[in-house]
N, C-alpha and C positions, 0 to 999 in steps of 0.2 A: 564320308569320300565320292568326290562324284565318278557317275556310272559309267564313264567314257575316259576314268585314270587308267594309267597303263598299271600293267602294277608286277614287279620284278623279283626276284629272289635273288638270294646272295649267299654261296657258299665259300667262307674265306675264314680262317683259321688267325691271320696277324691282325691285330686289331688298326695299326695303320691303314693296310691294303682295304681292310672291311670299309674305314671310314669313309677311304677315298674314292671307293666303290657307290659308297653310300652316297654322298654328296652330291659327285657326279651325277647319278642319276634322279633323286631329288630335285637338286638346285637348279642345274641344267638341262634335266631329262623330261622334269616335273611328272617322276612316277611315284607311286608307291613303294616303298622298299622294306622286305623283312629280310633280318639276315640271321644268317646260321653260319655255327664255327664247326659244324661235324658233319658229316657226312650221314649219320643216324639223326640229328635231329631236323636235318632239309629231311629228310626222308619221312620222319612222323609229321612231319610242317605240311607238305603236302600231302599226304593221306587225309590228313583234318580238313584241309582247306575246303571252304564253304565254295568258294568261286575258284578259276581256276588261274594261275597265275603267265603273266603273257611271255615272261623271260625268265630263261634263268641265268645268272654268272658266277661260275664256278674256277677256284682256284684247282692245281691237282694236287698238290703236296700239301695234305692233310692230316691229324694226328688219329691213328685206327685205318679206315678204307680209303684212298684216293678219290680224287674228282673224277675219274676217268673208270675207277672199278664199280661206281655204283649207277652210272648211265643208263645198263640195262633195267636195272629197278627204276630209277627217273621216268621209262619210256615204258614200261608198265603202270607204273602209275597215271601218268600221261603222257598221250603218244605225240600230243600236240605242242607239247614245250618247245620251244627253242631252247638250246642249251649253246653256250658262249663261252669257252674254254679261255681264261687269261690266267696265264703262268710264267713264272720268269726260270723256271728252270725246262726249257724245250729240249726232247729230242725227237730223232725221227719215229722213233720207236712211239712215243705219245702221241704224234701227230696222226702215225697209222691207227692206232689204238682208236682215238678218236672219232677218224673218217671212220673206222668200223663200224663204230658203236652209234654212230651218223648224231655225231655234233655237228652242229651248223657254222659254226665260226670256232677257230683258233689262231689266239692272238695273244702275242709275246711279249711279256715286258722289259723296257718300260713302255707303258702306253699312253695317252692324252688322256685327258677327260673329255675332249671332244671326240676321239677315236670311239671310246666304250659307251656316249650317249648315242651317239647317231649311229653306231651298230646295234646297237640294245632295243632303239626306235625303231628301227629298220625289219630286226626280228621280233620283237612284239606286235605290230600292225600287220605283218604279213599273218603272224598266228592268230589276230585278230579276223581277219579277212578269213582266213581257211578255215575257224570255228565257225564264221555265222553262214559260210557257206554249207556246212555240215550239222548245222544247230538243227533240232530235233523240235518240234513242241509236243509233249506228251502229257496226258490225261487219263486221270488215277481217279478209280471213280469206287465208295463204298457207300454201303446202306447207314453204317451210323459213325460217329465218330471216333478213331481209333484203327476202323478195320482196314486201311488203305496203309497205314504208318507199321501195323501190324503184319501186311501180307508184301508188299514191297517197299519200306520204309529204307531201308539201306539200298536197293535198287535208284530207287529217287535222288539219295544222296548220290549216288554216280553219274546221274544225269544233271543233277546242278554243277556236281564237279569240272564237266564237259561242256558246260554254260548253255543249256538245256533248259528252254522255259517250260515250267512247271504249273498246272491248273491242278487243284485236287476239286468233286465236287464231292460233298456229302449231302447225300438226299434226307436223311431225317436229325432230328435234334438226338436222339438217342435216350428219350425221357427216361425209358424203361430201367435203363442203368444208370439213371442221375439224372440231375437238374439239369436240362436241355441249354438255359443260360450258362452255368459251366462248362459241360461241354462242351458249347461255342469256344470260349475263351481259350480252353482246354486246345484247340481246334487250331485256332490264329497260331498259337505260340506254336506246336509243331510243324503248322506248315511256314512258319516262318527261319526253323532250322535249316531246311534246305531253298528257300528262298520262293513256295510256290505260292501261287493266289487260291486262296480256299473259297470256294463257290458253295454254299451251306443253306440247303434249302430245308423244308419244315414239314415233310411227308410225317405220316402219322407211325412211331416205332412201332414194328412187328407186325404191319399191317400193308406193306407196301403191294401195291397192285399195277403191273404192268400197263394194263386196260383203263387205271384210274390215274393217267393224267404222269406217268413215271416214263413213260416212252416218249412221249412229248418234252417235257421237262431236261429229258438229257440231251434228246436231238437240239435244242433250242443250245446248250452248252457246248455242243459237238460242232455246231454251225460258226456259232461266234469264236471257239478257239481253233479250227481246223485241224486238229492233232493228227501227228503223223503216227502216230501208235498210243494205243488207250491199255490201262491195266484198269482191269475188274475182277467182281469174285468169279472161282469155279463154281460151277452149275453141283458141283459133288458136295453137295453141304447139307448137312441139319439143319439149318436155320430158315426159314422160309424167308426173310427181306433178303438174304444172300442171294439165294435163286431165284426171287424176285428181280433182282437188281441185274443178274447173269442175262436171265431172259430179254431182258428191258435192252440192255447194252447191245446184243447181240441185233436187235432190230436198231436203235437208233443208231450205233456207230458201224451202219453196213457199210458206208460209204469209207471208210478208215483201213487203210492197207495193212496195219498190226494190229492185232488186238490179241491180250494174253491174260491168262488168269491165275489168278494167286490162291497163295491156302489162307484160309482162316482156320482161328482154333476148333471151330466145328463143323472142319469140312469132314466128312467120309472116308473111309476107306480105299472107294475110286476115286480120289484125287491120284491123277495121276503124269505128272509133270513129265515134259519131253525135252523142256527148255531148263539149265543152272546156273545163274546169274553170278558169276565170281561178284565175288561182294568185300572180297581182302580189302580192309581198309575202310570201308564204310559203315561196318556195323555197330558204330561208335555212335555215328550222326544217329543211326535207326535207336539208337538207346537214347539220345536227348529227345527224339520224337517222341517216344513209348512215354517218357519221364515226364514231361508235359502234362500228360492225363494223370494228373496225381489223386484225382478219385476212381480212378482205377486202379490205382498200385495193389491194392489189396489182391486181385485178381492173377492167378499163377501165375500165366502165360505172360502177364507184363513183366514179369522177373528177368532182370538179366538174367542170371546163369539158365532159364530157361529158353529164351532167346537165343542166346553164345549156344548152349548144348542143339539146337532146332539147327541153325546154318551150318553146326559143325557135322549134324546126323546127314545132313542133304550133299554135305562136299562129298559123301563115301561115290557118288555117282558122278564125278570131276574131279580133276587133277590140284580144283582151288583148297582151299583150306575153310573160306565160311562161304555158303552159297544161300541162294533164295534159287524156290523152286518155281517152275510157272507152266499150265498146261497152254500149248498153244492152240487159238482157237481159230487165228488166221496171218498168215508171212507172207505176205505177199512183196513181189519184186519185179523189178522188169528184166528182161533177157539180158541185157547194156551189164545190169547190176551182177547179174548170177556169174557173165562171163567174166567181169572183172575181178571179181570174190568168188572165188570157189568154194561152194553151201558146205559147211559143217557137218560134220555123224550130228545126229540127235543125240544130247546129250551132253555136248561141248561146253566147257561153262564158259558161261561170260559172251555168247554167240547166237544173239539177237539175230543176225545179220547174215549168216554166213560168212564173219570172219573172225579172227582172233587177235586181232588188235588190244582190244581193250573189252571191260566190261559189258560195254555196248554197242561191242561191234567196229565200232570205229579205226580208219585207217590213217594214217598218219604223210 
């Protein structure tokens, strides 16, 4: 698929209508089209998506939940996704509900292929423009292969779903924990799950020192990527490399407006998160990232049940079911931003910008 190809998802249980939509959008609109026949299938597809869809074309009359009933769920998963309702059974009540739940278009069948394509394309391009305007550059820094994935794998998956640019910086080969070459290949596979670019350096495992080139190396990556936010180790950690990376990032990323600190398996009881990122729907991507590290599969903290249990434990501090915890080192914003979006109470799930629109704080 070309990077600039528009992506549509169609929710339609009637085979003939679904085929019509697919032909219209693929042949005449040049889009990549995915079709779902039930509301549950659609929502599951949206949650698993590594990259955001550009437009949803949905019928109303469906088996089980209707196309209107799931609009709040769609908005929760992806607030930026334009929704076009196309139905043969319109009523004033349907239109009112569609407007209330922020559907972007309401078309009544019969419709022509040109009508569908023109409106869907317009909505999709609008979504692309809005996402580009709000796209963030994210840098996640870890001492060893798998550190970032353990700490913020699901958060990175949420960033990827929002269309953000991701870079993972791993500072050592992790030779103490296994073959550095094998772990490098595993790190590449893990990064590919969320479409991140991997920068993998070769500082000596267990001997990382901020004063021995570590700060300079991180500064170079920060200068190249100009991130809007950085994730890295907490200082509240028993591993000397993790503490060294935390110290180095604090200096090297001093110009970055947002820096958050994640939990590692070696974190101490002093780890005290203030932000709890709602990662409902993104934990499976994290598990796929961790599964890439087959050489580390024997470690207890890599086990899926432990990962799920950890996410559920931290959810006790938020309304979400699955959470990744973060300490806030720095969360800068302009006064104008603060006025447009009132800051959230500490501990609100999924709000790193002071908004509650989605796990990463965007508004639609």
